[in-house]
C-alpha positions as CSV (number, residue, x, y, z in Angstrom):
1,M,6.3,1.5,-2.4
2,F,7.4,3.0,-5.6
3,F,6.8,1.2,-8.9
4,E,10.0,0.3,-10.7
5,A,10.4,2.0,-14.0
6,K,11.4,-1.0,-16.1
7,Q,10.1,-3.1,-18.9
8,R,7.3,-5.3,-17.7
9,P,6.8,-8.9,-18.8
10,V,4.6,-9.2,-21.9
11,R,2.5,-12.1,-20.7
12,W,-0.4,-11.1,-18.5
13,T,0.0,-14.3,-16.5
14,D,3.1,-12.6,-15.0
15,R,1.2,-9.4,-14.3
16,T,-1.6,-10.4,-12.0
17,L,-2.1,-8.9,-8.6
18,S,-1.1,-12.1,-7.0
19,V,2.2,-12.3,-8.8
20,L,2.9,-8.6,-8.3
21,R,2.2,-8.8,-4.6
22,A,4.5,-11.9,-4.2
23,S,7.2,-10.0,-6.1
24,R,6.9,-7.0,-3.8
25,L,7.0,-9.1,-0.7
26,E,10.1,-11.0,-1.9
27,S,11.9,-7.8,-2.6
28,C,11.0,-6.4,0.8
29,E,12.2,-9.6,2.5
30,K,15.5,-9.3,0.7
31,E,15.9,-5.7,1.6
32,L,15.2,-6.3,5.3
33,A,17.6,-9.2,5.4
34,G,20.3,-6.9,4.1
35,L,19.9,-4.3,6.8
36,S,22.2,-4.4,9.7
37,G,23.6,-2.2,12.5
38,S,22.3,-0.6,15.6
39,G,19.1,1.4,15.9
40,L,18.6,5.1,16.5
41,F,17.8,4.6,20.2
42,D,20.5,2.0,21.0
43,P,22.9,3.4,23.6
44,E,25.9,2.3,21.6
45,T,24.9,4.1,18.4
46,T,27.2,7.1,17.7
47,D,27.3,9.9,15.2
48,L,29.4,7.7,12.9
49,E,26.2,5.8,12.1
50,A,24.0,8.9,11.8
51,E,24.2,9.1,8.0
52,R,23.5,5.4,7.6
53,L,20.3,5.7,9.6
54,F,19.3,9.0,7.9
55,E,19.7,7.5,4.4
56,R,17.4,4.6,5.2
57,S,14.8,6.9,6.7
58,W,11.8,8.8,5.2
59,M,13.7,12.0,6.1
60,A,16.2,11.4,3.3
61,S,13.5,12.0,0.7
62,E,12.1,15.0,2.5
63,E,15.3,17.1,2.9
64,R,16.2,19.4,0.0
65,E,19.7,20.4,1.0
66,P,22.4,17.7,1.7
67,R,24.1,18.1,5.1
68,L,25.6,16.0,7.9
69,H,23.4,14.8,10.8
70,T,24.0,13.7,14.4
71,I,22.3,10.9,16.4
72,E,21.0,13.4,18.9
73,E,19.4,15.5,16.1
74,L,17.7,12.5,14.6
75,R,16.5,11.3,18.0
76,T,15.0,14.7,18.7
77,R,13.2,14.8,15.3
78,V,11.8,11.4,15.7
79,L,10.6,11.9,19.3
80,S,9.2,15.3,18.4
81,D,7.1,13.8,15.6
82,F,6.2,10.6,17.5
83,P,2.7,11.4,18.9
84,A,1.4,12.8,15.6
85,E,3.2,10.2,13.5
86,F,1.8,7.3,15.6
87,M,-1.7,8.7,14.9
88,L,-0.9,8.9,11.2
89,L,0.6,5.5,10.6
90,S,-0.7,3.4,7.8
91,P,-3.4,0.9,9.1
92,E,-0.8,-2.0,8.7
93,E,1.9,-0.1,10.5
94,Y,-0.5,0.9,13.3
95,E,-1.4,-2.8,13.8
96,L,2.2,-3.9,13.8
97,A,3.3,-1.1,16.2
98,V,0.6,-2.1,18.6
99,K,1.7,-5.7,18.5
100,L,5.3,-4.7,19.1
101,A,4.2,-2.6,22.1
102,M,2.2,-5.4,23.6
103,T,5.2,-7.8,23.2
104,G,7.8,-5.6,24.8
105,G,9.3,-4.4,21.6
106,R,10.4,-7.8,20.1
107,L,8.5,-9.7,17.5
108,V,9.0,-12.3,14.8
109,L,7.1,-11.5,11.7
110,S,5.3,-14.7,11.0
111,D,2.9,-13.1,8.5
112,W,4.5,-12.2,5.1
113,N,2.1,-9.3,4.9
114,D,3.9,-7.7,7.9
115,L,7.1,-7.2,5.9
116,I,6.1,-4.0,4.1
117,P,4.8,-2.2,7.3
118,A,7.9,-3.4,9.1
119,R,10.1,-1.8,6.5
120,S,8.3,1.4,6.9
121,L,8.6,1.4,10.7
122,I,12.3,1.0,10.1
123,R,12.3,3.9,7.7
124,R,10.6,6.0,10.5
125,L,13.6,5.0,12.6
126,W,11.3,3.5,15.2
127,C,12.5,-0.1,14.7
128,R,15.4,-2.1,13.5
129,P,15.8,-5.7,12.4
130,D,16.5,-8.2,15.1
131,P,19.9,-9.7,14.3
132,G,19.2,-12.8,16.4
133,R,16.0,-13.9,14.6
134,K,15.0,-14.3,11.0
135,N,12.3,-11.7,10.2
136,G,12.7,-10.4,13.7
137,L,11.8,-6.8,14.5
138,L,12.9,-4.7,17.5
139,M,11.3,-1.5,18.9
140,P,12.9,0.4,21.8
141,R,11.0,0.1,25.1
142,S,10.7,3.8,25.4
143,L,8.7,3.9,22.1
144,C,6.6,0.9,23.2
145,L,5.6,2.9,26.3
146,G,4.8,5.8,24.1
147,V,2.5,3.6,22.0
148,V,0.7,2.4,25.1
149,L,0.1,6.0,26.3
150,M,-1.1,7.1,22.9
151,L,-3.6,4.2,22.7
152,A,-5.2,5.5,25.9
153,A,-5.7,9.0,24.4
154,E,-9.2,9.7,23.1
155,E,-7.8,11.9,20.3
156,T,-5.9,8.9,19.0
157,R,-9.1,7.0,18.3
158,G,-10.7,10.0,16.5
159,I,-7.7,10.5,14.3
160,R,-7.4,6.8,13.5
161,E,-11.0,6.9,12.3
162,T,-10.1,9.8,10.1
163,V,-7.1,7.9,8.7
164,D,-9.2,4.8,8.1
165,A,-11.8,6.9,6.3
166,V,-9.2,8.5,4.0
167,V,-7.5,5.1,3.2
168,D,-10.9,3.6,2.4
169,M,-11.7,6.5,0.1
170,V,-8.4,6.2,-1.7
171,D,-8.8,2.4,-2.0
172,N,-12.3,2.8,-3.5
173,T,-11.1,5.5,-5.9
174,L,-8.2,3.4,-7.1
175,Y,-10.6,0.5,-7.7
176,L,-12.7,2.9,-9.7
177,A,-10.0,4.7,-11.7
178,G,-6.7,2.7,-11.3
179,M,-4.7,5.8,-10.3
180,M,-5.1,9.2,-8.6
181,P,-2.9,12.2,-7.7
182,A,-1.5,11.9,-4.2
183,E,-2.1,15.6,-3.7
184,T,-5.8,15.0,-3.8
185,A,-5.7,12.5,-1.0
186,Q,-3.2,14.5,1.0
187,K,-5.3,17.7,0.9
188,D,-8.4,15.8,1.9
189,L,-6.5,14.2,4.9
190,E,-5.0,17.6,6.0
191,W,-8.4,19.2,5.8
192,R,-10.0,16.5,8.0
193,L,-7.1,16.9,10.5
194,Q,-7.7,20.6,11.1
195,G,-8.0,21.4,14.8
196,T,-6.2,18.2,15.9
197,S,-2.7,17.7,17.2
198,A,-1.8,16.0,13.9
199,A,-2.7,19.1,11.9
200,D,-0.1,21.0,9.9
201,R,2.2,18.0,9.5
202,P,2.3,17.7,5.7
203,H,5.4,15.5,5.8
204,L,3.6,13.0,8.0
205,A,0.5,13.0,5.8
206,R,2.7,12.3,2.8
207,R,4.5,9.5,4.7
208,L,1.2,7.9,5.4
209,L,0.4,7.8,1.7
210,L,3.8,6.5,0.7
211,A,3.6,3.8,3.4
212,T,0.1,2.7,2.4
213,F,-0.1,2.8,-1.4
214,E,1.8,2.0,-4.5
215,T,3.3,5.2,-5.9
216,L,5.0,6.6,-8.9
217,V,5.9,10.0,-10.4
218,D,4.2,11.1,-13.6
219,R,5.7,13.1,-16.5
220,E,4.7,16.3,-14.8
221,G,6.5,15.4,-11.6
222,R,3.4,14.7,-9.6
223,L,3.3,11.9,-7.1
224,M,0.6,9.4,-8.1
225,L,-1.2,6.7,-6.1
226,A,-1.8,3.5,-8.1
227,H,-3.8,0.3,-7.6
228,P,-1.5,-2.5,-6.5
229,G,-2.9,-4.7,-9.4
230,L,-2.0,-2.1,-12.0
231,A,0.5,-4.1,-14.1
232,D,2.0,-1.3,-16.3
233,P,1.4,2.1,-14.6
234,Y,3.7,4.0,-17.0
235,S,1.7,2.9,-20.0
236,F,-1.5,3.6,-18.1
237,L,-0.4,7.2,-17.7
238,K,-0.6,7.7,-21.4
239,R,-4.2,6.6,-21.7
240,P,-6.7,9.4,-22.1
241,G,-9.2,9.7,-19.3
242,G,-7.4,7.2,-17.1
243,L,-6.1,9.6,-14.4
244,S,-9.1,11.8,-13.7
245,L,-11.2,11.9,-10.7
246,G,-14.4,13.7,-10.2
247,A,-17.1,14.5,-7.7
248,D,-17.0,14.8,-3.9
249,Q,-16.7,11.9,-1.5
250,E,-20.4,11.1,-1.4
251,E,-20.6,11.0,-5.2
252,M,-17.5,8.8,-5.3
253,E,-19.1,6.4,-2.7
254,D,-22.2,6.2,-4.9
255,L,-20.0,5.5,-8.0
256,Y,-18.2,2.7,-6.1
257,A,-21.5,1.2,-4.9
258,S,-22.9,1.3,-8.4
259,L,-19.8,-0.4,-9.7
260,M,-20.1,-3.1,-7.2
261,D,-23.7,-3.7,-8.2
262,V,-22.4,-4.2,-11.8
263,E,-19.4,-6.4,-11.0
264,D,-20.6,-8.5,-8.1
265,P,-22.7,-10.9,-10.2
266,F,-19.8,-11.7,-12.5
267,Y,-17.5,-12.1,-9.5
268,E,-19.8,-14.4,-7.6
269,R,-20.6,-16.5,-10.7
270,M,-16.9,-17.1,-11.4
271,L,-16.1,-17.7,-7.7
272,E,-18.8,-20.4,-7.5
273,L,-17.4,-22.1,-10.6
274,V,-13.8,-22.3,-9.4
275,Q,-14.3,-22.6,-5.7
276,D,-13.7,-26.4,-5.6
277,V,-11.1,-26.6,-8.4
278,A,-8.7,-23.8,-7.6
279,R,-5.2,-24.8,-7.0
280,P,-4.3,-24.6,-3.2
281,E,-1.5,-22.2,-3.9
282,A,-3.7,-19.9,-6.0
283,G,-6.9,-19.8,-4.1
284,A,-10.4,-19.2,-5.6
285,E,-10.9,-15.6,-4.4
286,D,-7.4,-14.5,-5.5
287,T,-8.0,-16.1,-8.8
288,V,-11.2,-14.3,-9.5
289,E,-9.8,-11.0,-8.2
290,D,-6.9,-11.4,-10.6
291,L,-9.3,-12.0,-13.5
292,M,-11.4,-9.0,-12.6
293,L,-8.4,-6.7,-12.5
294,L,-7.0,-8.0,-15.7
295,A,-10.3,-7.2,-17.4
296,K,-10.1,-3.6,-16.0
297,Q,-6.8,-3.2,-17.7
298,G,-7.9,-4.5,-21.1
299,A,-6.1,-7.8,-21.1
300,P,-6.9,-10.0,-24.1
301,V,-9.5,-12.7,-23.3
302,S,-7.0,-15.3,-24.7
303,Q,-4.5,-14.4,-22.0
304,M,-7.2,-14.3,-19.3
305,R,-8.0,-17.9,-20.3
306,E,-4.3,-18.7,-19.7
307,V,-4.5,-17.2,-16.3
308,L,-7.6,-19.1,-15.5
309,A,-6.2,-22.4,-16.8
310,S,-3.0,-22.0,-14.7
311,R,-5.0,-21.5,-11.5
312,I,-7.3,-24.6,-11.6
313,I,-6.7,-28.3,-11.4
314,C,-8.9,-29.1,-14.5
315,L,-9.5,-27.8,-17.9
316,P,-11.7,-24.7,-18.0
317,T,-15.3,-25.8,-18.6
318,E,-17.6,-24.1,-21.1
319,E,-19.5,-22.5,-18.3
320,M,-16.2,-21.1,-16.9
321,L,-15.2,-19.7,-20.3
322,S,-18.7,-18.1,-20.7
323,A,-18.3,-16.5,-17.2
324,L,-14.8,-15.3,-18.2
325,A,-16.1,-13.8,-21.4
326,D,-18.7,-11.8,-19.4
327,I,-15.9,-10.5,-17.1
328,H,-13.8,-9.5,-20.1
329,D,-16.6,-7.8,-22.0
330,R,-18.7,-6.3,-19.2
331,V,-16.4,-5.3,-16.3
332,P,-15.8,-1.5,-16.7
333,K,-12.3,-0.6,-17.8
334,W,-10.2,1.8,-15.8
335,F,-9.3,4.0,-18.7
336,S,-12.9,4.3,-19.9
337,L,-14.3,5.9,-16.7
338,N,-13.5,9.4,-18.1
339,M,-14.0,11.4,-14.9
340,T,-13.0,15.0,-14.5
341,R,-10.1,15.9,-12.1
342,V,-10.8,17.2,-8.7
343,Q,-8.8,20.5,-8.2
C-alpha cells in the first residue's frame, strides 16, 4: 500500500500502529465494496470491460505508454505470468490463494486481515469480489486447479522459502531503520531467484514488495519500503541518517538480535504491568507494541502517557510510568541508527 501524502494528525494517540492498521483496513474494505463487474476469466466479459480491468490491475502502474487492451491479451498475460507469480505472491496472498483453491474458488473473508491480500489478488486479475456475499471473493476454477498443481511442485516450496527469507529480512530491517529503498530488497530477491523459473521477472518481484509492504516515493523518485507503524514517513525522509542501511544479511541479523536483547526487557516489563488491565479492544501486546514504536519515532513522553492511559481500565501506576520512561529514554530511535547505505 502507498502512504497518502497528506497532513497527519498532530496527536500521537492518532498515529499508533493500531490506529494506522485499522484505518488501512477500513479504507481497503470500502475500496473492495466499491468494485463491481465481471472478472477477467468470466465467459461474459468482453473487450468493452478490458480497460476497467486493466486500470484496477498492477499492470496499469507498469506500462509506460498508454494504449487500448483486449480481454484476450490480458488473459494471455495473466496466464503467462501465473506460475512464477504464484511462487512470488506475498505470504498473505499465498495463504489466501491456497484457501481459495481448497474451497473451489469461493470464500467469505471472515478475517479483516485478509482484506489487503484480497485486494492485491484482485489487482493481479486472479480474483473478483463476490457480488452475492459481503466480503466474498471469487477465483476461477481454472486458476484454482493451477494453484493445486503448483503446490505439488518441488520448486514452489524452494522459492517460497526464498520469498519468506527476503520478507523476514525486510521486516527486520524496517524494524531496525524504519525505512529502506525497495531496490535493495528487489536486487536481493532477484539474486536469490537466479536459476529458477521465477528468475528475470522484475515486475513480479516488484509486485511482491508492493503487495507486502507499506511504500512511498522519496524526493529522488525512489520507491521506499516503510514500517507500517511509521506515522509520518515524509517527515522521516528529512531526518539525517534515517534511511541508511548497512552491512550484509548476516550482519543485519546480528544487529536485529542485539536490538532485541536491548528492547525485550522493556517490552516484557511493560507487558507484565498492563496484561490484566488493558482494555479488551486494545489488547496488552498491541498496546506495548504501539508504545515501543512511538518511542522509536521520538514521540514526547507526555503523549506516550496519553496513549497508555487510553488503553488501560485504570490510571497508570507509578511503576507503569517508570517503565514507560525507560521505553521512551532507552529504546533506540530509528533516525539515530546512522547506518551506511548498501549499494
